[in-house]
Structure formats: structure tokens, C-alpha cells
C-alpha positions, 0 to 999 in steps of 0.5 A, a space after each residue: 092362193 085364190 085371193 092372190 089371183 083375184 087381187 092381181 086381176 083387180 089391180 090389173 083392171 085398175 091400170 087403164 082407169 089410172 092412166 085415163 085419170 092421169 090424162 084428165 088430171 094433166 089436161 085439168 092442170 095444164 101440164 106441158 105438152 109432150 114432144 117426142 124425138 124420132 127415135 123415142 120408144 113410145 112402147 117403153 114409155 108406156 111400160 114405164 107408166 104401167 110399172 109405176 101404176 103397178 108399184 102404186 097398187 103394190 104399196 096400197 094392197 100391202 095393207 090387205 095382208 097386213 090385216 089378213 093373216 098373210 093373204 095378198 102378200 104374193 100379189 103385192 110383192 109381184 106388183 111392186 117388185 116387177 115394176 122395180 125390175 122394169 124401171 131398172 131395165 129402162 134406166 139401163 136401156 136409156 143410159 146405154 142408148 146414150 153411150 152407143 149414140 155418143 150422146 153421153 156428155 159427163 160435163 152435163 150428165 150429172 147436172 141433168 140428173 140432179 135437175 131431173 131427180 132432186 126437185 121432186 124428191 125434195 118436194 115429197 120428202 118435205 111433205 112427208 116431214 111436214 106431215 110428221 110435224 103436224 101429227 106430232 103437234 107442231 113441236 119445236 125441232 131438236 138438233 137431232 130431229 133436224 139432222 134426221 130430216 136432212 138425212 132423208 134428203 140424201 137418196 138413201 145414202 145416209 143410212 136409209 130413211 129416218 123418223 123425225 117427229 113420229 115413227 114409221 117413216 119407212 112406211 112413207 118414204 122407203 121407196 127412195 131405196 131404188 133412187 140410191 141404186 140409180 145414183 150408184 148406176 150413174 156413178 159406175 157406168 160412165 167408167 164402164 162406158 170408157 172401157 167397153 161398149 160391146 156386149 161381151 165387155 158388158 157381160 164381163 163387167 157383170 160377172 166381175 161385179 157379181 163376184 166382187 160385190 155379192 155373195 156368190 154362194 147365195 145368188 141362186 138361193 135368195 136375195 142378192 144385189 147381183 140381181 139388180 146388176 142383172 136388171 141394169 145389164 139386161 136393159 143395157 143389152 136391150 140397147 145394144 140389141 135395139 141398135 143392132 136391129 135398127 142397123 139392118 132393120 129390113 133384114 130383121 123386120 119380119 122377125 121383129 113384127 112376129 115377136 111384137 104380136 099380142 100372143 107373144 105379149 101374153 106368153 111373156 106375161 104368163 112367164 112373168 106371172 109364173 113367179 107367183 109359184 115362188 115362195 113369197 119371200 123370193 118374189 123380190 127384185 133382189 132374186 135372180 130368177 125373178 129378174 130373168 122371168 120378168 125380163 121377157 116382157 120388157 123385151 116385148 115392148 122393145 120389139 113393139 117399138 121396132 115393129 111396123 105397128 109401134 102405136 097399137 091403140 089398145 096398149 100404146 096411146 096418149 093415156 099410157 104415154 101421159 102415165 109414163 111422163 109423170 111416172 117419177 112423180 107417181 113413184 115418189 108420192 104414192 107411198 106417202 098417200 097410201 100411208 095417209 089413206 090407210 091411217 084414215 081408214 084405220 082410225 074409223 073415219 068412215 064407219 060402217 065399212 067392213 074390212 074387205 070393202 075398205 081395202 078394195 076402196 083403198 087402191 081407187 082412193 090412193 089413185 084418185 089422190 096420187 094422180 093430181 098430186 103427181 101432175 102438180 109435182 111434174 108441172 111445178 117441180 120436174 118440168 121447170 127444172 128440165 125445161 130450164 136446162 133445155 132452154 139453156 142448152 138451146 141457147 148455147 147451141 144458138 150462140 155456137 152456131 152464130 160464132 161459127 157463122 162469123 
């Protein structure tokens, strides 16, 4: 257990390094400048960046225990699974914030989601398939291999991920499983939005979904999809809480400022880290207790965004915000990078390194490769499609304004 905590401390210490390096890469590759609206929560954007970085270190350090008789399994699981929970909560929060503000337009919503999620995903999957093709020695693809390749572009809806030319595709692109849940959320929640916008209504829907779609008997004993419903629900509840506080901020300002203090962050982090006392197999995003113990840290970042000091330089700064901006690309590309780096070490291309030194170097090397790759993905695969949509929307707005004036 001592090694688990050392590993956690090591990865936490690398988070600022990763964020600063991401900003350097964004400046080097001239990534588009960010623009934030008045109601934009910079603390939650920073949390997005932290969550992405923790997932990177999770999939990097999973090789620690693969070669170390189980040592490091809890630390790796905590890093990755807590990051996933915060991602799901952020999705629920952002989606329901649009609903509450009457900004959910189903005529454009799914197009925007496709533009946001598909290009970068397709780029990463294509790179993974090309890697397989090169490793296999450039074989001529069979019909079955072509079909397997196409299935890997289906956001996990085509039976997970599939080997195309060589085995172990699951170790390179299995992070796509969360995107399947994102799409299920996007498909289901507009229906919920049409039925209710109250917290009571959301709670009722959560209970119905949990009973109807999951095994109630096992919900508190192990893994259940109800935990993922819970993560989305908590994020949507956070949006309702945010709106309620903003409506009467003067009344709640003192309490918000108190809850946004660093000591509360420490308590929330300690509560999240208490999950390390669980058996390794229960440190999962599919475990209800794990979700509940990780959630308070998300709510702390929410309070920080509502406080009178939302931009604490020690936590919310340009480095963490830049990391948040490229977090989707970071999440997509890091697993493939970690796999290739591990194979590089495994084949002994750096002789003379002992196992411990090799694995301590892995997180640094993976970050060193993932960040510039993610910045390029953001600049050429994410941002152009999002900005094209934005320009088109602005054009429509201008045309409608001209029509009204005439």
C-alpha cells in the first residue's frame, strides 16, 4: 500500500508539469486563442484539464502493476476512474445548463456534437489502425479486416473495439467506451428535458432508470451502470444548484466563499482519496460509492466559480485552462501513445534501465509525446470544425438581423 501512495503523489506532482508543457506546445504550434463568455466557469474548465491528466497517468501507470505483481493497481484505478467520473459530471452540468438557459436547440445540437467529437476521434482511430498495419508488415486488408476497422469508428456501439491487423486493440483505443455513454446521454436527455427541468423530476428519472435498466440487487455490492446515471445526475443537479445560487447570489455569497476555501478542497480531496481503502476491484466509475465519494471535489470547483475569487492563481490559471481546452484530444490520444511507449521499453530499446526507473520515466515520456500530438489534434481536427460551425451560425444571425431591419 505504501507504493500506491508514492505512485499517487508522483502522478499528482506531474500534473502541473503537464499543464505548463501543454501551454508551451499551444504557443509553439500556434493554437487558436481562447475566448470565454461571462458565465463560463474557468474552475470547471481547469477541473476538466486535471481529469484528463489523471486519466493519462492512470493508463501509463497501469503498466507498473502489470509487471509488479499487482503493485500500483489501486493508484492507477483511482487516477483513471475518478477522472472519468468528473468528465461525466461535467457533461451533465454543461448539458443541463443549456436546458435551464433555454439554449438547447435540437435542430443544431447533434450537428454540433458530431462536429465536436467525430473528427478528432476519427483521426486517432485512423492512426491506431495505421500503427497496426505497419506493425503487421503492410498486409493487403481482407474484407473482414476492413469491416473491423470500420467498426472501430462507431463510438463503441459496434461491440466495443476490434483487432484489425494485430492483437491488443483494446490496449490502444479502449478509452472510446466513455464516448458511447456520452452519446447515450445525448440521445436520452433531450427527452428528459421535455418532461421536466426540476430537481425532483431529475431524481425521479434517475430512480426509474436505475430500477429499469440496472440490477438493483447488486447496486451497492459491485459494478452497476446506475453509477454512471448517478454521475450524470449529479452534474445536472450541480447545474440546478448553480442557477439557484446565481439567482440570489447576494444571499448565498458568504456561504459560497466559505465553501470555496482551500481547506474545503483538502477535505473534498481526502474524501475522494478515501476510496483507496476499497478493494481494487471496487475503485471503478461503475461503483455507486466511488461516485459519491468523488463528487464533492466537483462541487468544490463549482463553488470556486461562484465565489468572489474565482481565479485563484495557484489553481485556476492559463496553464490549467489550456489543459482543459485540449482535454478531449488528450483523452483520445494518450492511450495509444502509452501503449507504443510501453512496447518501446518492453523491447529493450533503452538498455541498462532497471524496471523501476523505466516505469518512472514512462509518465514523463507519455506526456512529452501526448501534449504536442493533442495540440495538433485540437488545432487541425477539433477547432476548425467547431469554428466553421460558429462562423456559419454568426452568418445566420447577421442575415436574420438584416431581414428584421428591412
